[in-house]
N, C-alpha and C positions, 0 to 999 in steps of 0.2 A: 879510696872512694871512686866510684865511677862517675864520669861525667857523661851527660846525654850528648849525643853527637847529632847534629842537624846538617843537611846539605847547604852548601854556600850558594848564595845568590837566590835565595827563596824570593818568589814574586808575592805580591800582595794578593789577598783573596780576590778572585774574579778577573785576574790579569792573564792573558794568554801569553805562553812562552813561544818562541819562534816556530816551532813545529806545528803547534795549534793554530797559530796564525796563519801559517801557509795553508793548511788543511781547510781553514775557514774560507780562504780565498779560493781554493779550489772548489769548495762546496758552493760558494756564491756564484761561480761561474756555472756550475751544474744547474743551480736553480733558475738562472737566466735562461739556459738552454731548455728548461722544462723538464730536467730528468729528477730533480729533487724538488718536493713540494716546500719543505722548510726545514730548518735546523736551527739549534739553540746550543750555545756554550754554556756548560754547567760548571764553571770554575768558581 
């Protein structure tokens, strides 16, 4: 019988991982500088 395999350390729905959080911080700086109008995390 085959078992389903899932990745370890799954985050809850809507939570950012470290890479996504770092990119959100980068985008926020771009927004303050006027280079980005808005962004939204679709987690």
